[in-house]
NUFINU-747232 format. One record per residue (C-alpha): residue in three letters; x, y, z. Coordinates in steps of 0.02 Angstrom, whole numbers, plus 32768, in hexadecimal, padded with zeros to 4 digits. Layout:
% NUFINU-747232
(site ALA (X Y Z));
...
//
This chain:
% NUFINU-747232
(site UNK (B4F1 7C30 B8C9));
(site UNK (B485 7BFA B835));
(site UNK (B481 7B40 B812));
(site UNK (B479 7ADE B772));
(site UNK (B3E2 7AF2 B703));
(site UNK (B389 7A63 B6AE));
(site UNK (B3F3 7A6D B610));
(site UNK (B496 7A4D B671));
(site UNK (B4B5 799C B6AE));
(site UNK (B4D7 7986 B768));
(site UNK (B582 7939 B78A));
(site UNK (B570 78FB B83D));
(site UNK (B581 7843 B866));
(site UNK (B4CD 7835 B8A1));
(site UNK (B482 787A B801));
(site UNK (B4FB 782E B783));
(site UNK (B4D6 7781 B7C9));
(site UNK (B41D 7799 B7A4));
(site UNK (B3F0 777B B85A));
(site UNK (B3B9 782B B888));
(site UNK (B310 7832 B8E2));
(site UNK (B2F3 78DF B897));
(site UNK (B280 78E6 B7FE));
(site UNK (B2D4 7964 B789));
(site UNK (B381 79A3 B758));
(site UNK (B36B 7A48 B7B3));
(site UNK (B33C 79EF B855));
(site UNK (B3CE 7979 B83A));
(site UNK (B442 7A0E B82A));
(site UNK (B407 7A51 B8D2));
(site UNK (B423 79A6 B91D));
(site UNK (B4D9 79B7 B8F1));
(site UNK (B4ED 7A2B B986));
(site UNK (B4D7 7995 B9F7));
(site UNK (B54F 792A B992));
(site UNK (B5CE 79B7 B9AC));
(site UNK (B5F6 79B9 B8F3));
(site UNK (B57A 7A38 B8AF));
(site UNK (B5A2 7A96 B80F));
(site UNK (B56E 7B49 B7EB));
(site UNK (B548 7B9B B746));
(site UNK (B5E7 7BC0 B6E2));
(site UNK (B623 7C73 B6F2));
(site UNK (B6B4 7CBF B691));
(site UNK (B6F3 7C13 B663));
(site UNK (B6FD 7BDB B718));
(site UNK (B69A 7B57 B776));
(site UNK (B670 7B6D B82E));
(site UNK (B664 7AD5 B89E));
(site UNK (B62E 7AC1 B952));
(site UNK (B6A5 7A5E B9C1));
(site UNK (B698 7A2B BA77));
(site UNK (B72D 79ED BADB));
(site UNK (B737 79BB BB92));
(site UNK (B7E5 79BE BBDE));
(site UNK (B808 796C BC87));
(site UNK (B8A1 79AD BCE5));
(site UNK (B8D9 7929 BD5F));
(site UNK (B96A 78EC BDC8));
(site UNK (B98E 78CC BE7F));
(site UNK (B989 7951 BF07));
(site UNK (B9FC 79E9 BEF9));
(site UNK (BA31 79C6 BE45));
(site UNK (B9F8 7A73 BE0C));
(site UNK (B94E 7A51 BDBD));
(site UNK (B8F8 7AEE BDFE));
(site UNK (B989 7B5F BDCD));
(site UNK (B991 7B0B BD22));
(site UNK (B8DB 7B30 BCFD));
(site UNK (B8E0 7BDE BD49));
(site UNK (B974 7C12 BCDE));
(site UNK (B92F 7BC0 BC40));
(site UNK (B887 7C18 BC4C));
(site UNK (B8DC 7CBC BC78));
(site UNK (B94D 7CAD BBDF));
(site UNK (B8B7 7C8E BB6E));
(site UNK (B84A 7D18 BBB5));
(site UNK (B8D9 7D96 BB9F));
(site UNK (B91A 7D44 BB01));
(site UNK (B9BF 7D8F BAC6));
(site UNK (BA08 7D29 BA39));
(site UNK (BAB7 7D66 BA63));
(site UNK (BAA9 7D07 BB08));
(site UNK (BA2E 7C7D BAD9));
(site UNK (BA66 7C3B BA31));
(site UNK (B9F1 7BEC B9B2));
(site UNK (BA29 7B9F B90C));
(site UNK (BA2D 7C0C B870));
(site UNK (B97E 7C20 B829));
(site UNK (B929 7BE6 B8CA));
(site UNK (B8C3 7C65 B92D));
(site UNK (B85B 7C61 B9CC));
(site UNK (B7E2 7CF1 B9E7));
(site UNK (B759 7D20 BA62));
(site UNK (B78B 7CAD BAF2));
(site UNK (B6FA 7CCB BB6A));
(site UNK (B6B3 7C6F BC02));
(site UNK (B60D 7C14 BBF4));
(site UNK (B595 7BD6 BC78));
(site UNK (B5AE 7B29 BCC2));
(site UNK (B521 7ABC BD02));
(site UNK (B4D0 7AF7 BDA4));
(site UNK (B50C 7A60 BE06));
(site UNK (B5C2 7A77 BDCE));
(site UNK (B640 7ADE BE30));
(site UNK (B68A 7B6B BDC5));
(site UNK (B748 7B7A BDBF));
(site UNK (B76C 7C1B BE23));
(site UNK (B7E7 7C69 BDA8));
(site UNK (B7D4 7D1B BDE8));
(site UNK (B7F3 7CE7 BE9C));
(site UNK (B88F 7C84 BE6F));
(site UNK (B8CD 7D11 BDFF));
(site UNK (B8BA 7D8D BE8E));
(site UNK (B918 7D1B BF07));
(site UNK (B9A9 7D0F BE8C));
(site UNK (B9B6 7DC5 BE57));
(site UNK (B984 7E21 BEF6));
(site UNK (B9AE 7DAA BF84));
(site UNK (BA49 7D5F BF30));
(site UNK (BA16 7CAF BF62));
(site UNK (B9EB 7C0E BF06));
(site UNK (B931 7BE5 BEF0));
(site UNK (B8E4 7B74 BF72));
(site UNK (B8DD 7ABD BF44));
(site UNK (B843 7A71 BEF3));
(site UNK (B7C7 7A26 BF70));
(site UNK (B738 7A05 BEF7));
(site UNK (B722 79E5 BE3D));
(site UNK (B727 7A8F BDE7));
(site UNK (B6E0 7AB0 BD39));
(site UNK (B717 7B3B BCC3));
(site UNK (B6B8 7B4B BC1F));
(site UNK (B6ED 7BC1 BB93));
(site UNK (B6BA 7BE7 BAE0));
(site UNK (B72D 7C2A BA58));
(site UNK (B744 7C36 B99C));
(site UNK (B7D2 7BD6 B94C));
(site UNK (B816 7BDB B89B));
(site UNK (B899 7B68 B853));
(site UNK (B917 7B6E B7C6));
(site UNK (B893 7B46 B743));
(site UNK (B824 7BD9 B778));
(site UNK (B7A5 7B62 B7C4));
(site UNK (B74C 7BBE B850));
(site UNK (B701 7B63 B8E3));
(site UNK (B69F 7B8F B97D));
(site UNK (B6ED 7B32 BA0D));
(site UNK (B6AF 7B0F BABD));
(site UNK (B72A 7AC8 BB3A));
(site UNK (B706 7A8F BBEB));
(site UNK (B797 7A76 BC63));
(site UNK (B78A 7A07 BCFE));
(site UNK (B7FC 7A22 BD93));
(site UNK (B7F3 7985 BDFF));
(site UNK (B831 7976 BEB4));
(site UNK (B8D6 7918 BEB1));
(site UNK (B8AB 78B5 BF4E));
(site UNK (B813 7866 BEFA));
(site UNK (B87F 781C BE6F));
(site UNK (B8C2 77A1 BEEF));
(site UNK (B816 774C BEEA));
(site UNK (B825 7724 BE30));
(site UNK (B845 766B BE53));
(site UNK (B791 7662 BE94));
(site UNK (B755 7689 BDE3));
(site UNK (B7B4 75F5 BD9E));
(site UNK (B78E 7581 BE30));
(site UNK (B6D3 757B BE50));
(site UNK (B6EF 74E6 BEC1));
(site UNK (B72C 750F BF71));
(site UNK (B79B 7473 BF78));
(site UNK (B7F8 74A6 BED9));
(site UNK (B812 7557 BF19));
(site UNK (B854 7517 BFC1));
(site UNK (B8D4 74A5 BF6E));
(site UNK (B908 752C BEF2));
(site UNK (B922 75B2 BF78));
(site UNK (B97E 7545 BFF6));
(site UNK (B9EE 74FD BF6E));
(site UNK (BA1D 75AB BF34));
(site UNK (BA42 75E9 BFE4));
(site UNK (BAC2 755F BFF4));
(site UNK (BB29 759A BF5F));
(site UNK (BB9E 760C BFC3));
(site UNK (BBF3 75F6 C06C));
(site UNK (BB8A 7675 C0CC));
(site UNK (BAE6 763C C080));
(site UNK (BB12 7587 C0A3));
(site UNK (BB2D 75B0 C15B));
(site UNK (BA88 760F C166));
(site UNK (BA29 7584 C10D));
(site UNK (BA77 74FE C17C));
(site UNK (BA41 7558 C21B));
(site UNK (B990 756A C1D8));
(site UNK (B987 74B3 C1A2));
(site UNK (B9BD 747E C251));
(site UNK (B938 74EA C2A4));
(site UNK (B8AF 74AE C22D));
(site UNK (B8DC 73F7 C248));
(site UNK (B8D2 73FC C306));
(site UNK (B853 737E C349));
(site UNK (B7B0 73D2 C375));
(site UNK (B7DC 7477 C31D));
(site UNK (B73C 74DA C300));
(site UNK (B713 754E C26E));
(site UNK (B73C 75E0 C2E1));
(site UNK (B7E9 7597 C308));
(site UNK (B810 757C C251));
(site UNK (B7D7 762B C21F));
(site UNK (B840 767C C2A9));
(site UNK (B8D9 7619 C272));
(site UNK (B8BD 764F C1BD));
(site UNK (B8A5 7705 C1F0));
(site UNK (B94E 76FF C245));
(site UNK (B99B 76B3 C1A7));
(site UNK (B950 773F C13C));
(site UNK (B98F 77C3 C1B5));
(site UNK (BA3F 777E C1A6));
(site UNK (BA33 7780 C0E8));
(site UNK (B9FB 7837 C0E8));
(site UNK (BA89 786C C15B));
(site UNK (BB04 7811 C0E8));
(site UNK (BAC2 7877 C052));
(site UNK (BA7C 77DD BFFB));
(site UNK (B9EA 780E BF89));
(site UNK (B992 7765 BF7F));
(site UNK (B919 7781 C011));
(site UNK (B877 7724 BFF1));
(site UNK (B7EB 7740 C01C));
(site UNK (B81D 77F2 BFF4));
(site UNK (B79F 7841 C06D));
(site UNK (B81D 781A C0F6));
(site UNK (B892 7899 C0A5));
(site UNK (B810 7913 C060));
(site UNK (B763 78FE C0AA));
(site UNK (B6C1 7926 C04E));
(site UNK (B6B7 79D4 C09C));
(site UNK (B762 7A02 C055));
(site UNK (B7C1 79F2 C0FA));
(site UNK (B873 79B6 C0DE));
(site UNK (B8D4 7947 C157));
(site UNK (B955 79B7 C1A9));
(site UNK (B987 7972 C254));
(site UNK (BA3E 7940 C261));
(site UNK (BA20 78BB C2E6));
(site UNK (B9EC 7813 C29D));
(site UNK (B984 77E2 C335));
(site UNK (B921 7885 C336));
(site UNK (B90B 787A C27A));
(site UNK (B8C8 77C8 C287));
(site UNK (B84D 77FB C30F));
(site UNK (B80A 7895 C2B5));
(site UNK (B7F0 7851 C204));
(site UNK (B777 77D2 C1B9));
(site UNK (B795 774F C132));
(site UNK (B6E5 7744 C0EC));
(site UNK (B647 77A7 C0CF));
(site UNK (B630 77C2 C18B));
(site UNK (B65E 7771 C231));
(site UNK (B5DB 76EA C219));
(site UNK (B613 76BD C168));
(site UNK (B6D0 76B1 C171));
(site UNK (B730 7626 C119));
(site UNK (B7E0 75E4 C100));
(site UNK (B832 7567 C08A));
(site UNK (B83A 74B9 C0D5));
(site UNK (B8BF 7436 C0AC));
(site UNK (B87D 7399 C05A));
(site UNK (B89B 732A C0F3));
(site UNK (B839 73A4 C162));
(site UNK (B7A9 73A7 C0E6));
(site UNK (B7A3 72EA C0E4));
(site UNK (B7AC 72DB C1A1));
(site UNK (B72B 7363 C1C5));
(site UNK (B6A8 736B C138));
(site UNK (B631 73D8 C19F));
(site UNK (B6B7 745E C1B3));
(site UNK (B6DF 7452 C0F9));
(site UNK (B627 7467 C0CC));
(site UNK (B619 7504 C137));
(site UNK (B6B5 754F C0E8));
(site UNK (B677 7524 C03A));
(site UNK (B5D0 7579 C059));
(site UNK (B622 761A C094));
(site UNK (B69E 7611 C003));
(site UNK (B612 7607 BF83));
(site UNK (B5B5 769A BFD1));
(site UNK (B653 7705 BFCF));
(site UNK (B67B 76D3 BF1D));
(site UNK (B5CA 76FF BEE4));
(site UNK (B5BC 77A7 BF3F));
(site UNK (B66E 77ED BF35));
(site UNK (B6D5 7796 BEB0));
(site UNK (B663 7776 BE1C));
(site UNK (B617 7826 BE11));
(site UNK (B6C6 7871 BE07));
(site UNK (B705 77F7 BD85));
(site UNK (B66A 780D BD1A));
(site UNK (B6AD 78BD BCFB));
(site UNK (B756 7874 BCD0));
(site UNK (B711 77EF BC5B));
(site UNK (B6B2 7874 BBF8));
(site UNK (B750 78D7 BBCF));
(site UNK (B795 78D3 BB1E));
(site UNK (B83F 7912 BB5A));
(site UNK (B89F 78E3 BBF7));
(site UNK (B92F 7949 BC3E));
(site UNK (B996 78E9 BCBF));
(site UNK (BA0B 7957 BD26));
(site UNK (BAA5 790B BD79));
(site UNK (BB0F 7970 BDF4));
(site UNK (BBB9 791D BDD8));
(site UNK (BC22 798E BE4B));
(site UNK (BBAF 7962 BEDE));
(site UNK (BBBC 78A8 BEB5));
(site UNK (BC79 78B1 BEB9));
(site UNK (BC79 7914 BF5C));
(site UNK (BC00 789E BFB5));
(site UNK (BC59 77FA BF90));
(site UNK (BC27 7762 BF2D));
(site UNK (BB95 7731 BF9F));
(site UNK (BB2C 77C1 BF5A));
(site UNK (BB66 779C BEA8));
(site UNK (BB1C 76EC BEA9));
(site UNK (BA74 772B BEE9));
(site UNK (BA66 77B4 BE67));
(site UNK (BA98 7740 BDDA));
(site UNK (BA15 76BF BE0E));
(site UNK (B98C 7742 BE1B));
(site UNK (B9AC 777C BD68));
(site UNK (B9AF 76C7 BD2B));
(site UNK (B908 76A4 BD81));
(site UNK (B8BE 7744 BD3B));
(site UNK (B8E6 7719 BC86));
(site UNK (B8B6 7664 BCA1));
(site UNK (B80B 769B BCE1));
(site UNK (B7F0 7708 BC48));
(site UNK (B839 7698 BBC0));
(site UNK (B861 75E6 BBF2));
(site UNK (B80E 7562 BB84));
(site UNK (B80E 74E5 BC11));
(site UNK (B7A2 7554 BC7F));
(site UNK (B73E 75B2 BBFC));
(site UNK (B6A1 7548 BC07));
(site UNK (B69B 7559 BCC4));
(site UNK (B6B7 7615 BCBB));
(site UNK (B632 762D BC36));
(site UNK (B5B3 75CB BC9C));
(site UNK (B5DC 762E BD38));
(site UNK (B5E7 76DD BCF0));
(site UNK (B569 76C5 BC63));
(site UNK (B5D6 7729 BBED));
(site UNK (B667 7710 BB78));
(site UNK (B70D 7769 BB8D));
(site UNK (B715 77F9 BB10));
(site UNK (B7D1 7808 BB20));
(site UNK (B82F 7843 BA85));
(site UNK (B8CD 7898 BAC7));
(site UNK (B93D 7883 BB60));
(site UNK (B9C0 7903 BB92));
(site UNK (BA45 78CC BC0F));
(site UNK (BA8C 796C BC5A));
(site UNK (BB25 7984 BCC9));
(site UNK (BAEA 7A1B BD2C));
(site UNK (BB50 7A9E BD8C));
(site UNK (BBDE 7A9A BD0E));
(site UNK (BC1D 7B40 BD54));
(site UNK (BC5C 7AE2 BDEE));
(site UNK (BCE2 7A86 BD8B));
(site UNK (BD7F 7AC8 BD37));
(site UNK (BD7C 7B0F BC87));
(site UNK (BDFE 7A8E BC50));
(site UNK (BD8C 7A00 BC88));
(site UNK (BCFF 7A46 BC1D));
(site UNK (BD6D 7A6A BB87));
(site UNK (BDBA 79BC BB8A));
(site UNK (BD10 7967 BB9D));
(site UNK (BD2C 7914 BC45));
(site UNK (BC85 794C BC8F));
(site UNK (BC25 790C BBF8));
(site UNK (BC86 7867 BBFB));
(site UNK (BC59 784A BCB2));
(site UNK (BBA2 786D BC8C));
(site UNK (BBA1 77EF BBFD));
(site UNK (BBF9 7764 BC59));
(site UNK (BB8B 7776 BCF4));
(site UNK (BAE9 776D BC90));
(site UNK (BB13 76EF BC08));
(site UNK (BAAB 766A BC5E));
(site UNK (BA19 76E3 BC72));
(site UNK (BA22 7712 BBBA));
(site UNK (BA19 765A BB8C));
(site UNK (B96A 7653 BBD9));
(site UNK (B929 76D1 BB59));
(site UNK (B8C9 7699 BABF));
(site UNK (B92D 76A6 BA1B));
(site UNK (B8AB 7720 B9D7));
(site UNK (B8D2 779E BA62));
(site UNK (B95D 781A BA39));
(site UNK (B9E2 7832 BABF));
(site UNK (BA5F 78BF BAD2));
(site UNK (BAE0 78F1 BB54));
(site UNK (BB04 79A1 BB94));
(site UNK (BB67 7A01 BC14));
(site UNK (BB0E 7A99 BC59));
(site UNK (BB10 7B26 BCD7));
(site UNK (BA6B 7B80 BCF0));
(site UNK (BAC3 7C0F BD4A));
(site UNK (BB7E 7C23 BD31));
(site UNK (BBBA 7C66 BDD8));
(site UNK (BC75 7C47 BDCC));
(site UNK (BD0A 7C7E BD65));
(site UNK (BDBA 7C35 BD58));
(site UNK (BE30 7C68 BDE3));
(site UNK (BEDF 7CAF BDD2));
(site UNK (BF30 7C12 BE1A));
(site UNK (BF2A 7B63 BDCD));
(site UNK (BE8F 7AFA BDF2));
(site UNK (BE2F 7B88 BE43));
(site UNK (BD86 7BDC BE2A));
(site UNK (BD48 7C84 BE68));
(site UNK (BC96 7C92 BEA9));
(site UNK (BC25 7CDD BF2E));
(site UNK (BC3A 7C86 BFD6));
(site UNK (BBAC 7CED C022));
(site UNK (BB10 7D3B BFD5));
(site UNK (BB34 7DE6 BF8C));
(site UNK (BB08 7E5E BEFD));
(site UNK (BB3E 7E36 BE4C));
(site UNK (BBAE 7ED0 BE45));
(site UNK (BC04 7EAB BEEB));
(site UNK (BCA6 7E4A BEFE));
(site UNK (BCA1 7E56 BFBB));
(site UNK (BC7A 7D9F BFD7));
(site UNK (BCDB 7D57 BF44));
(site UNK (BD61 7CD7 BF6A));
(site UNK (BDDB 7C70 BF05));
(site UNK (BDC4 7BB8 BF30));
(site UNK (BE28 7B20 BEFA));
(site UNK (BDC3 7A92 BEAC));
(site UNK (BDEF 79E3 BE74));
(site UNK (BE0C 79B4 BDC0));
(site UNK (BD8D 7939 BD7D));
(site UNK (BDCA 7886 BD69));
(site UNK (BDD9 783F BCB9));
(site UNK (BD5D 77B8 BCED));
(site UNK (BCFA 7788 BD88));
(site UNK (BD70 7745 BE0F));
(site UNK (BD5F 7691 BE46));
(site UNK (BD3B 76D2 BEF5));
(site UNK (BD3F 777A BF4B));
(site UNK (BD05 77C4 BFEF));
(site UNK (BCC8 7867 C038));
(site UNK (BD53 78E8 C02B));
(site UNK (BDB4 789A BF9B));
(site UNK (BD74 7922 BF25));
(site UNK (BD5F 79D9 BF50));
(site UNK (BCE0 7A4E BF02));
(site UNK (BC89 7AE8 BF44));
(site UNK (BBD4 7B20 BF32));
(site UNK (BBCE 7BDC BF17));
(site UNK (BB41 7C5B BF24));
(site UNK (BAEF 7C99 BE83));
(site UNK (BB2E 7D2E BE1D));
(site UNK (BA91 7D77 BDCE));
(site UNK (BA76 7E2C BD92));
(site UNK (B9F0 7E8B BDF2));
(site UNK (B9A6 7EC6 BD4D));
(site UNK (B921 7E44 BD1F));
(site UNK (B93F 7E6A BC67));
(site UNK (B9E7 7E13 BC73));
(site UNK (B9D8 7D58 BC98));
(site UNK (BA66 7CF8 BCEC));
(site UNK (BAFC 7CC8 BC83));
(site UNK (BAE8 7C11 BC50));
(site UNK (BB3C 7B83 BBF6));
(site UNK (BAE0 7B18 BB76));
(site UNK (BA2D 7B3B BBAB));
(site UNK (BA0C 7B6D BAF6));
(site UNK (BA4C 7AC6 BAB3));
(site UNK (B9DF 7A66 BB2E));
(site UNK (B946 7ACE BAFF));
(site UNK (B962 7AAF BA46));
(site UNK (B969 79F4 BA5F));
(site UNK (B8EB 79D9 BAEC));
(site UNK (B864 7A51 BAAC));
(site UNK (B880 7A74 B9F3));
(site UNK (B8BF 79C5 B9CA));
//
């Protein structure tokens, strides 16, 4: 691409302010590449601009982040505007992968695509931060052409539980915050009370406190509660996920820190006051973990211009209200870390960068698991909004917020009987109906219940229905709308 000559004025912020370190207009024009607002020579009445957008796809574990990104990239690589709709006059062309930095892990699209189309299974869950970088040409209604580069981040859902450590640099603040939150529901209150009792025993050593906290975390995992922090207890740094179904074995086999010598646990205020040496040791290990595990991950997040937050509402209803409160708090902490005025100075000092956030998409994922009537009458979207109203209030007024329902891979169809869906109950080819079954599912409530427990709502997770021909991406709902907002703006 040829850049502006000396007779054309550069329009980027750096040059128009008169603060450019470059001596001449031509050099200033080349500098526009780095301001991400460079302007090319006019051609056929059009102006080409270079844009760079980073999109972070986040949410707690098993909310569908990997499938969301796999399907979105697949749709764009095999773009068919009859299946992936763009507004009139808007075109996307030449969507091609680009190299990521050497130290970054590349999103394995081909592997996930093969698992879906040839093995008839869902992609494996994310165990590390994946990067997917693409370039494409985009033209809008006013025939303005632009060269666009977009980088997607797929973050492990388990790590999002550590977001409170970004906000709370101080170990004492984090301890109070975490223990207070655990006490919000009946089960969490019981777990927290048992841990407080063990930590307050006279003569309790650091080892005793850590073992008691490990047992508490094991109980939270087995109760499907996502707020497990430090998150390495759930997903360690090698990518090994906690799987044992016995809480004692799980507590013995996992670690809640960087290693066995640097484990830590939140301490109640009275224990910290009574045993300052123990508190100092925990604080030291907390700071090391925060520096080595938490901050590097959230630096990626803070550099994103667009944030996509996925919420799996059918799973929240199935699991009972104890999981709901955890997930809601994690999203609140996430947006508070990125946007809250009260913590911004602390975050900027710690991360040495400013949040670049411009757009937030709240997405109710796996919409194919609910009834068509619930989608048509807006109940799924209403539940998404009411759950995340407090989180949305943490966002700066300058950041645009939108709400979506979505299915990255529609794997169900309405059944012949009322309140039923038909889907694959076992992995099988796209053309086969051998493993299809008609399953009854619950209607969505008009609003979140005041209380509910495991088993009050019934939904079913099905296997994917994906054509074996890679030219045909999975059938989706609303991925195109999310792309238009999150990437094109």
